[in-house]
PQR file of N, CA, C, O and H, with PARSE charges and radii, in Angstrom:
ATOM      1  N   PHE A   1      97.352 103.628  80.469 -0.4000 1.5000
ATOM      2  CA  PHE A   1      97.844 104.965  80.687 -0.0000 2.0000
ATOM      3  C   PHE A   1      99.275 104.940  81.134  0.5500 1.7000
ATOM      4  O   PHE A   1      99.749 103.999  81.771 -0.5500 1.4000
ATOM      5  N   PHE A   2      99.943 106.003  80.780 -0.4000 1.5000
ATOM      6  CA  PHE A   2     101.402 106.209  80.967 -0.0000 2.0000
ATOM      7  C   PHE A   2     101.583 107.649  81.683  0.5500 1.7000
ATOM      8  O   PHE A   2     101.065 108.672  81.235 -0.5500 1.4000
ATOM      9  H   PHE A   2      99.558 106.768  80.263  0.4000 1.0000
ATOM     10  N   PHE A   3     102.426 107.603  82.916 -0.4000 1.5000
ATOM     11  CA  PHE A   3     102.591 108.865  83.511 -0.0000 2.0000
ATOM     12  C   PHE A   3     104.129 109.056  83.749  0.5500 1.7000
ATOM     13  O   PHE A   3     104.854 108.171  84.205 -0.5500 1.4000
ATOM     14  H   PHE A   3     102.848 106.772  83.280  0.4000 1.0000
ATOM     15  N   ILE A   4     104.511 110.207  83.420 -0.4000 1.5000
ATOM     16  CA  ILE A   4     105.883 110.429  83.767 -0.0000 2.0000
ATOM     17  C   ILE A   4     105.956 111.190  84.956  0.5500 1.7000
ATOM     18  O   ILE A   4     105.355 112.264  84.948 -0.5500 1.4000
ATOM     19  H   ILE A   4     103.923 110.926  83.050  0.4000 1.0000
ATOM     20  N   ARG A   5     106.546 110.867  85.943 -0.4000 1.5000
ATOM     21  CA  ARG A   5     106.515 111.569  87.294 -0.0000 2.0000
ATOM     22  C   ARG A   5     107.611 111.091  88.111  0.5500 1.7000
ATOM     23  O   ARG A   5     108.122 110.035  87.737 -0.5500 1.4000
ATOM     24  H   ARG A   5     107.034 109.994  85.950  0.4000 1.0000
ATOM     25  N   SER A   6     108.091 111.661  89.173 -0.4000 1.5000
ATOM     26  CA  SER A   6     109.096 111.162  90.048 -0.0000 2.0000
ATOM     27  C   SER A   6     108.547 109.970  90.651  0.5500 1.7000
ATOM     28  O   SER A   6     107.340 109.726  90.651 -0.5500 1.4000
ATOM     29  H   SER A   6     107.676 112.519  89.476  0.4000 1.0000
ATOM     30  N   ASN A   7     109.585 109.097  91.254 -0.4000 1.5000
ATOM     31  CA  ASN A   7     109.221 107.898  91.807 -0.0000 2.0000
ATOM     32  C   ASN A   7     109.913 107.818  93.104  0.5500 1.7000
ATOM     33  O   ASN A   7     110.831 107.009  93.240 -0.5500 1.4000
ATOM     34  H   ASN A   7     110.565 109.295  91.254  0.4000 1.0000
ATOM     35  N   PRO A   8     109.543 108.603  94.085 -0.5600 1.5000
ATOM     36  CA  PRO A   8     110.579 108.445  95.223  0.2800 2.0000
ATOM     37  C   PRO A   8     110.306 107.369  96.261  0.5500 1.7000
ATOM     38  O   PRO A   8     109.131 107.097  96.511 -0.5500 1.4000
ATOM     39  N   LYS A   9     111.299 106.730  96.893 -0.4000 1.5000
ATOM     40  CA  LYS A   9     111.319 105.684  97.652 -0.0000 2.0000
ATOM     41  C   LYS A   9     110.566 106.146  99.126  0.5500 1.7000
ATOM     42  O   LYS A   9     110.804 107.177  99.756 -0.5500 1.4000
ATOM     43  H   LYS A   9     112.253 106.951  96.691  0.4000 1.0000
ATOM     44  N   GLY A  10     109.746 105.244  99.423 -0.4000 1.5000
ATOM     45  CA  GLY A  10     109.272 105.514 100.823 -0.0000 2.0000
ATOM     46  C   GLY A  10     107.600 105.613 100.633  0.5500 1.7000
ATOM     47  O   GLY A  10     106.980 105.074  99.716 -0.5500 1.4000
ATOM     48  H   GLY A  10     109.552 104.406  98.911  0.4000 1.0000
ATOM     49  N   ILE A  11     107.071 106.348 101.608 -0.4000 1.5000
ATOM     50  CA  ILE A  11     105.652 106.274 101.775 -0.0000 2.0000
ATOM     51  C   ILE A  11     105.061 107.612 100.959  0.5500 1.7000
ATOM     52  O   ILE A  11     105.458 108.758 101.165 -0.5500 1.4000
ATOM     53  H   ILE A  11     107.574 106.786 102.352  0.4000 1.0000
ATOM     54  N   ILE A  12     104.086 107.252 100.044 -0.4000 1.5000
ATOM     55  CA  ILE A  12     103.587 108.317  99.399 -0.0000 2.0000
ATOM     56  C   ILE A  12     101.889 108.026  99.274  0.5500 1.7000
ATOM     57  O   ILE A  12     101.322 106.934  99.248 -0.5500 1.4000
ATOM     58  H   ILE A  12     103.764 106.320  99.877  0.4000 1.0000
ATOM     59  N   TYR A  13     101.269 109.456  99.203 -0.4000 1.5000
ATOM     60  CA  TYR A  13     100.141 109.404  99.189 -0.0000 2.0000
ATOM     61  C   TYR A  13      99.487 109.623  97.736  0.5500 1.7000
ATOM     62  O   TYR A  13      99.947 110.437  96.936 -0.5500 1.4000
ATOM     63  H   TYR A  13     101.730 110.343  99.224  0.4000 1.0000
ATOM     64  N   GLU A  14      98.366 108.814  97.475 -0.4000 1.5000
ATOM     65  CA  GLU A  14      97.838 108.759  95.932 -0.0000 2.0000
ATOM     66  C   GLU A  14      96.226 108.689  96.061  0.5500 1.7000
ATOM     67  O   GLU A  14      95.620 108.303  97.061 -0.5500 1.4000
ATOM     68  H   GLU A  14      97.992 108.153  98.125  0.4000 1.0000
ATOM     69  N   ARG A  15      95.763 109.053  95.078 -0.4000 1.5000
ATOM     70  CA  ARG A  15      94.229 109.036  94.688 -0.0000 2.0000
ATOM     71  C   ARG A  15      94.148 107.703  93.917  0.5500 1.7000
ATOM     72  O   ARG A  15      95.050 107.373  93.147 -0.5500 1.4000
ATOM     73  H   ARG A  15      96.255 109.366  94.266  0.4000 1.0000
ATOM     74  N   TRP A  16      92.949 106.863  94.152 -0.4000 1.5000
ATOM     75  CA  TRP A  16      92.914 105.724  93.538 -0.0000 2.0000
ATOM     76  C   TRP A  16      91.369 105.913  93.075  0.5500 1.7000
ATOM     77  O   TRP A  16      90.611 106.775  93.520 -0.5500 1.4000
ATOM     78  H   TRP A  16      92.216 107.130  94.778  0.4000 1.0000
ATOM     79  N   ARG A  17      91.024 104.849  92.004 -0.4000 1.5000
ATOM     80  CA  ARG A  17      89.696 104.794  91.582 -0.0000 2.0000
ATOM     81  C   ARG A  17      89.350 103.180  91.674  0.5500 1.7000
ATOM     82  O   ARG A  17      90.135 102.438  91.083 -0.5500 1.4000
ATOM     83  H   ARG A  17      91.639 104.149  91.642  0.4000 1.0000
ATOM     84  N   HIS A  18      88.318 102.622  92.318 -0.4000 1.5000
ATOM     85  CA  HIS A  18      88.046 101.335  92.096 -0.0000 2.0000
ATOM     86  C   HIS A  18      87.182 100.961  91.002  0.5500 1.7000
ATOM     87  O   HIS A  18      85.969 100.771  91.082 -0.5500 1.4000
ATOM     88  H   HIS A  18      87.680 103.224  92.798  0.4000 1.0000
ATOM     89  N   MET A  19      88.034 100.855  89.790 -0.4000 1.5000
ATOM     90  CA  MET A  19      87.377 100.719  88.410 -0.0000 2.0000
ATOM     91  C   MET A  19      86.446  99.415  88.030  0.5500 1.7000
ATOM     92  O   MET A  19      85.595  99.408  87.140 -0.5500 1.4000
ATOM     93  H   MET A  19      89.019 101.010  89.725  0.4000 1.0000
ATOM     94  N   HIS A  20      86.751  98.421  88.805 -0.4000 1.5000
ATOM     95  CA  HIS A  20      86.002  97.075  88.661 -0.0000 2.0000
ATOM     96  C   HIS A  20      85.027  96.860  89.663  0.5500 1.7000
ATOM     97  O   HIS A  20      84.510  95.746  89.759 -0.5500 1.4000
ATOM     98  H   HIS A  20      87.442  98.427  89.527  0.4000 1.0000
ATOM     99  N   GLY A  21      84.669  97.899  90.518 -0.4000 1.5000
ATOM    100  CA  GLY A  21      83.573  97.675  91.400 -0.0000 2.0000
ATOM    101  C   GLY A  21      82.743  98.831  91.517  0.5500 1.7000
ATOM    102  O   GLY A  21      81.874  98.962  90.656 -0.5500 1.4000
ATOM    103  H   GLY A  21      85.089  98.803  90.441  0.4000 1.0000
ATOM    104  N   CYS A  22      82.844  99.732  92.451 -0.4000 1.5000
ATOM    105  CA  CYS A  22      81.807 100.747  92.923 -0.0000 2.0000
ATOM    106  C   CYS A  22      82.238 101.997  91.879  0.5500 1.7000
ATOM    107  O   CYS A  22      81.405 102.867  91.629 -0.5500 1.4000
ATOM    108  H   CYS A  22      83.550  99.626  93.151  0.4000 1.0000
ATOM    109  N   ALA A  23      83.447 102.036  91.344 -0.4000 1.5000
ATOM    110  CA  ALA A  23      83.917 103.121  90.566 -0.0000 2.0000
ATOM    111  C   ALA A  23      84.083 104.420  91.575  0.5500 1.7000
ATOM    112  O   ALA A  23      84.068 105.539  91.061 -0.5500 1.4000
ATOM    113  H   ALA A  23      84.124 101.329  91.547  0.4000 1.0000
ATOM    114  N   ARG A  24      84.227 104.296  92.874 -0.4000 1.5000
ATOM    115  CA  ARG A  24      84.488 105.373  93.765 -0.0000 2.0000
ATOM    116  C   ARG A  24      86.055 105.732  93.649  0.5500 1.7000
ATOM    117  O   ARG A  24      86.883 104.931  93.216 -0.5500 1.4000
ATOM    118  H   ARG A  24      84.239 103.388  93.291  0.4000 1.0000
ATOM    119  N   PHE A  25      86.339 106.939  94.057 -0.4000 1.5000
ATOM    120  CA  PHE A  25      87.571 107.134  94.429 -0.0000 2.0000
ATOM    121  C   PHE A  25      87.831 107.242  95.812  0.5500 1.7000
ATOM    122  O   PHE A  25      86.991 107.630  96.624 -0.5500 1.4000
ATOM    123  H   PHE A  25      85.667 107.590  94.409  0.4000 1.0000
ATOM    124  N   PHE A  26      89.226 106.833  96.148 -0.4000 1.5000
ATOM    125  CA  PHE A  26      89.465 106.876  97.550 -0.0000 2.0000
ATOM    126  C   PHE A  26      91.015 107.244  97.629  0.5500 1.7000
ATOM    127  O   PHE A  26      91.675 107.333  96.594 -0.5500 1.4000
ATOM    128  H   PHE A  26      89.908 106.519  95.489  0.4000 1.0000
ATOM    129  N   ASN A  27      91.516 107.432  98.752 -0.4000 1.5000
ATOM    130  CA  ASN A  27      92.860 107.870  98.951 -0.0000 2.0000
ATOM    131  C   ASN A  27      93.797 106.738  99.578  0.5500 1.7000
ATOM    132  O   ASN A  27      93.311 106.083 100.500 -0.5500 1.4000
ATOM    133  H   ASN A  27      90.980 107.359  99.593  0.4000 1.0000
ATOM    134  N   ALA A  28      94.890 106.496  99.225 -0.4000 1.5000
ATOM    135  CA  ALA A  28      95.788 105.283  99.667 -0.0000 2.0000
ATOM    136  C   ALA A  28      97.083 105.880 100.091  0.5500 1.7000
ATOM    137  O   ALA A  28      97.605 106.874  99.586 -0.5500 1.4000
ATOM    138  H   ALA A  28      95.285 107.027  98.475  0.4000 1.0000
ATOM    139  N   VAL A  29      97.506 105.226 100.989 -0.4000 1.5000
ATOM    140  CA  VAL A  29      98.984 105.580 101.465 -0.0000 2.0000
ATOM    141  C   VAL A  29      99.853 104.292 101.152  0.5500 1.7000
ATOM    142  O   VAL A  29      99.625 103.253 101.771 -0.5500 1.4000
ATOM    143  H   VAL A  29      97.082 104.418 101.400  0.4000 1.0000
ATOM    144  N   ARG A  30     100.690 104.348 100.346 -0.4000 1.5000
ATOM    145  CA  ARG A  30     101.530 103.206  99.740 -0.0000 2.0000
ATOM    146  C   ARG A  30     102.983 103.477  99.966  0.5500 1.7000
ATOM    147  O   ARG A  30     103.520 104.571  99.795 -0.5500 1.4000
ATOM    148  H   ARG A  30     100.876 105.192  99.843  0.4000 1.0000
ATOM    149  N   ASP A  31     103.672 102.191 100.436 -0.4000 1.5000
ATOM    150  CA  ASP A  31     105.022 102.305 100.346 -0.0000 2.0000
ATOM    151  C   ASP A  31     105.682 101.760  99.117  0.5500 1.7000
ATOM    152  O   ASP A  31     105.636 100.568  98.811 -0.5500 1.4000
ATOM    153  H   ASP A  31     103.236 101.302 100.576  0.4000 1.0000
ATOM    154  N   THR A  32     106.424 102.876  98.285 -0.4000 1.5000
ATOM    155  CA  THR A  32     107.039 102.503  97.236 -0.0000 2.0000
ATOM    156  C   THR A  32     108.100 101.318  97.124  0.5500 1.7000
ATOM    157  O   THR A  32     108.325 100.711  96.077 -0.5500 1.4000
ATOM    158  H   THR A  32     106.461 103.844  98.534  0.4000 1.0000
ATOM    159  N   VAL A  33     108.644 101.103  98.197 -0.4000 1.5000
ATOM    160  CA  VAL A  33     109.673 100.056  98.336 -0.0000 2.0000
ATOM    161  C   VAL A  33     109.186  98.631  98.284  0.5500 1.7000
ATOM    162  O   VAL A  33     109.765  97.731  97.676 -0.5500 1.4000
ATOM    163  H   VAL A  33     108.461 101.596  99.047  0.4000 1.0000
ATOM    164  N   THR A  34     107.965  98.492  99.041 -0.4000 1.5000
ATOM    165  CA  THR A  34     107.465  97.249  99.196 -0.0000 2.0000
ATOM    166  C   THR A  34     106.143  97.194  98.317  0.5500 1.7000
ATOM    167  O   THR A  34     105.610  96.091  98.193 -0.5500 1.4000
ATOM    168  H   THR A  34     107.494  99.223  99.535  0.4000 1.0000
ATOM    169  N   ASP A  35     105.676  98.102  97.807 -0.4000 1.5000
ATOM    170  CA  ASP A  35     104.355  98.235  97.185 -0.0000 2.0000
ATOM    171  C   ASP A  35     103.203  97.818  97.613  0.5500 1.7000
ATOM    172  O   ASP A  35     102.249  97.457  96.925 -0.5500 1.4000
ATOM    173  H   ASP A  35     106.109  98.998  97.908  0.4000 1.0000
ATOM    174  N   LYS A  36     103.312  97.881  99.169 -0.4000 1.5000
ATOM    175  CA  LYS A  36     102.121  97.591  99.925 -0.0000 2.0000
ATOM    176  C   LYS A  36     101.480  98.756 100.446  0.5500 1.7000
ATOM    177  O   LYS A  36     102.052  99.820 100.680 -0.5500 1.4000
ATOM    178  H   LYS A  36     104.087  98.175  99.728  0.4000 1.0000
ATOM    179  N   PHE A  37     100.134  98.483 100.637 -0.4000 1.5000
ATOM    180  CA  PHE A  37      99.441  99.852 101.175 -0.0000 2.0000
ATOM    181  C   PHE A  37      99.445  99.843 102.605  0.5500 1.7000
ATOM    182  O   PHE A  37      99.194  98.833 103.261 -0.5500 1.4000
ATOM    183  H   PHE A  37      99.669  97.618 100.446  0.4000 1.0000
ATOM    184  N   VAL A  38      99.738 100.998 103.112 -0.4000 1.5000
ATOM    185  CA  VAL A  38      99.745 101.150 104.611 -0.0000 2.0000
ATOM    186  C   VAL A  38      98.312 101.356 105.072  0.5500 1.7000
ATOM    187  O   VAL A  38      97.902 100.713 106.038 -0.5500 1.4000
ATOM    188  H   VAL A  38      99.942 101.819 102.579  0.4000 1.0000
ATOM    189  N   MET A  39      97.571 102.170 104.469 -0.4000 1.5000
ATOM    190  CA  MET A  39      95.962 102.554 104.699 -0.0000 2.0000
ATOM    191  C   MET A  39      95.530 103.117 103.726  0.5500 1.7000
ATOM    192  O   MET A  39      96.278 103.647 102.904 -0.5500 1.4000
ATOM    193  H   MET A  39      97.904 102.692 103.684  0.4000 1.0000
ATOM    194  N   THR A  40      94.175 103.112 103.622 -0.4000 1.5000
ATOM    195  CA  THR A  40      93.206 103.843 102.917 -0.0000 2.0000
ATOM    196  C   THR A  40      92.256 104.730 103.607  0.5500 1.7000
ATOM    197  O   THR A  40      92.008 104.501 104.791 -0.5500 1.4000
ATOM    198  H   THR A  40      93.568 102.681 104.289  0.4000 1.0000
ATOM    199  N   TYR A  41      91.608 105.871 102.908 -0.4000 1.5000
ATOM    200  CA  TYR A  41      90.907 106.654 103.585 -0.0000 2.0000
ATOM    201  C   TYR A  41      90.113 107.378 102.461  0.5500 1.7000
ATOM    202  O   TYR A  41      90.516 107.615 101.322 -0.5500 1.4000
ATOM    203  H   TYR A  41      91.809 106.057 101.946  0.4000 1.0000
ATOM    204  N   LYS A  42      88.913 107.681 103.003 -0.4000 1.5000
ATOM    205  CA  LYS A  42      87.794 108.226 102.056 -0.0000 2.0000
ATOM    206  C   LYS A  42      88.485 109.617 101.423  0.5500 1.7000
ATOM    207  O   LYS A  42      89.210 110.404 102.032 -0.5500 1.4000
ATOM    208  H   LYS A  42      88.586 107.489 103.928  0.4000 1.0000
ATOM    209  N   ALA A  43      88.053 109.690 100.033 -0.4000 1.5000
ATOM    210  CA  ALA A  43      88.168 110.898  99.258 -0.0000 2.0000
ATOM    211  C   ALA A  43      87.478 112.065  99.997  0.5500 1.7000
ATOM    212  O   ALA A  43      86.360 112.001 100.508 -0.5500 1.4000
ATOM    213  H   ALA A  43      87.464 109.051  99.538  0.4000 1.0000
ATOM    214  N   GLY A  44      88.288 113.130  99.985 -0.4000 1.5000
ATOM    215  CA  GLY A  44      87.808 114.390 100.659 -0.0000 2.0000
ATOM    216  C   GLY A  44      88.336 114.378 101.965  0.5500 1.7000
ATOM    217  O   GLY A  44      88.543 115.524 102.365 -0.5500 1.4000
ATOM    218  H   GLY A  44      89.196 113.182  99.569  0.4000 1.0000
ATOM    219  N   GLU A  45      88.644 113.454 102.815 -0.4000 1.5000
ATOM    220  CA  GLU A  45      89.288 113.390 104.020 -0.0000 2.0000
ATOM    221  C   GLU A  45      90.767 113.987 104.006  0.5500 1.7000
ATOM    222  O   GLU A  45      91.516 113.714 103.068 -0.5500 1.4000
ATOM    223  H   GLU A  45      88.476 112.523 102.490  0.4000 1.0000
ATOM    224  N   PRO A  46      91.165 114.781 105.022 -0.5600 1.5000
ATOM    225  CA  PRO A  46      92.553 115.079 105.102  0.2800 2.0000
ATOM    226  C   PRO A  46      93.578 113.873 105.192  0.5500 1.7000
ATOM    227  O   PRO A  46      93.201 112.730 105.451 -0.5500 1.4000
ATOM    228  N   LYS A  47      94.855 114.198 104.967 -0.4000 1.5000
ATOM    229  CA  LYS A  47      95.791 113.093 105.030 -0.0000 2.0000
ATOM    230  C   LYS A  47      95.889 112.810 106.569  0.5500 1.7000
ATOM    231  O   LYS A  47      95.782 113.732 107.378 -0.5500 1.4000
ATOM    232  H   LYS A  47      95.162 115.127 104.756  0.4000 1.0000
ATOM    233  N   PRO A  48      96.104 111.456 106.967 -0.5600 1.5000
ATOM    234  CA  PRO A  48      96.280 111.183 108.297  0.2800 2.0000
ATOM    235  C   PRO A  48      97.643 111.782 108.859  0.5500 1.7000
ATOM    236  O   PRO A  48      98.687 111.900 108.217 -0.5500 1.4000
ATOM    237  N   SER A  49      97.436 112.120 110.122 -0.4000 1.5000
ATOM    238  CA  SER A  49      98.740 112.662 110.730 -0.0000 2.0000
ATOM    239  C   SER A  49      99.561 111.607 111.226  0.5500 1.7000
ATOM    240  O   SER A  49     100.743 111.890 111.422 -0.5500 1.4000
ATOM    241  H   SER A  49      96.588 112.025 110.644  0.4000 1.0000
ATOM    242  N   LYS A  50      99.163 110.413 111.475 -0.4000 1.5000
ATOM    243  CA  LYS A  50      99.792 109.408 111.979 -0.0000 2.0000
ATOM    244  C   LYS A  50      99.444 108.175 111.287  0.5500 1.7000
ATOM    245  O   LYS A  50      98.262 107.842 111.203 -0.5500 1.4000
ATOM    246  H   LYS A  50      98.203 110.183 111.316  0.4000 1.0000
ATOM    247  N   LEU A  51     100.431 107.429 110.758 -0.4000 1.5000
ATOM    248  CA  LEU A  51     100.225 106.184 110.019 -0.0000 2.0000
ATOM    249  C   LEU A  51     100.378 105.032 110.892  0.5500 1.7000
ATOM    250  O   LEU A  51     101.291 105.028 111.718 -0.5500 1.4000
ATOM    251  H   LEU A  51     101.391 107.699 110.826  0.4000 1.0000
ATOM    252  N   PRO A  52      99.491 103.954 110.780 -0.5600 1.5000
ATOM    253  CA  PRO A  52      99.883 102.774 111.728  0.2800 2.0000
ATOM    254  C   PRO A  52     100.839 101.765 111.253  0.5500 1.7000
ATOM    255  O   PRO A  52     100.802 101.237 110.142 -0.5500 1.4000
ATOM    256  N   GLY A  53     101.739 101.528 112.222 -0.4000 1.5000
ATOM    257  CA  GLY A  53     102.917 100.565 111.917 -0.0000 2.0000
ATOM    258  C   GLY A  53     103.847 101.153 111.111  0.5500 1.7000
ATOM    259  O   GLY A  53     104.577 100.399 110.467 -0.5500 1.4000
ATOM    260  H   GLY A  53     101.769 101.957 113.125  0.4000 1.0000
ATOM    261  N   VAL A  54     104.023 102.677 110.972 -0.4000 1.5000
ATOM    262  CA  VAL A  54     105.069 103.232 110.282 -0.0000 2.0000
ATOM    263  C   VAL A  54     105.907 103.915 111.363  0.5500 1.7000
ATOM    264  O   VAL A  54     105.383 104.654 112.197 -0.5500 1.4000
ATOM    265  H   VAL A  54     103.431 103.290 111.495  0.4000 1.0000
ATOM    266  N   ALA A  55     107.139 103.672 111.337 -0.4000 1.5000
ATOM    267  CA  ALA A  55     108.121 104.414 112.199 -0.0000 2.0000
ATOM    268  C   ALA A  55     108.585 105.708 111.504  0.5500 1.7000
ATOM    269  O   ALA A  55     108.807 105.796 110.297 -0.5500 1.4000
ATOM    270  H   ALA A  55     107.565 103.073 110.659  0.4000 1.0000
ATOM    271  N   LYS A  56     108.704 106.691 112.391 -0.4000 1.5000
ATOM    272  CA  LYS A  56     109.178 107.923 111.817 -0.0000 2.0000
ATOM    273  C   LYS A  56     110.799 108.158 111.949  0.5500 1.7000
ATOM    274  O   LYS A  56     111.314 109.179 111.492 -0.5500 1.4000
ATOM    275  H   LYS A  56     108.524 106.620 113.372  0.4000 1.0000
TER
END
């Protein structure tokens, strides 16, 4: 797949799908600078108000 969208530096909220496992959707918080996941949370849950280990 090819997506054209902005790619801001820093923390972003994304929806992912576990394609090679249970095929369920989940939400992820990812740092685009390091490409590391900060945390994940269930689909349908609101965005977390505080992120573990991330300074504001």
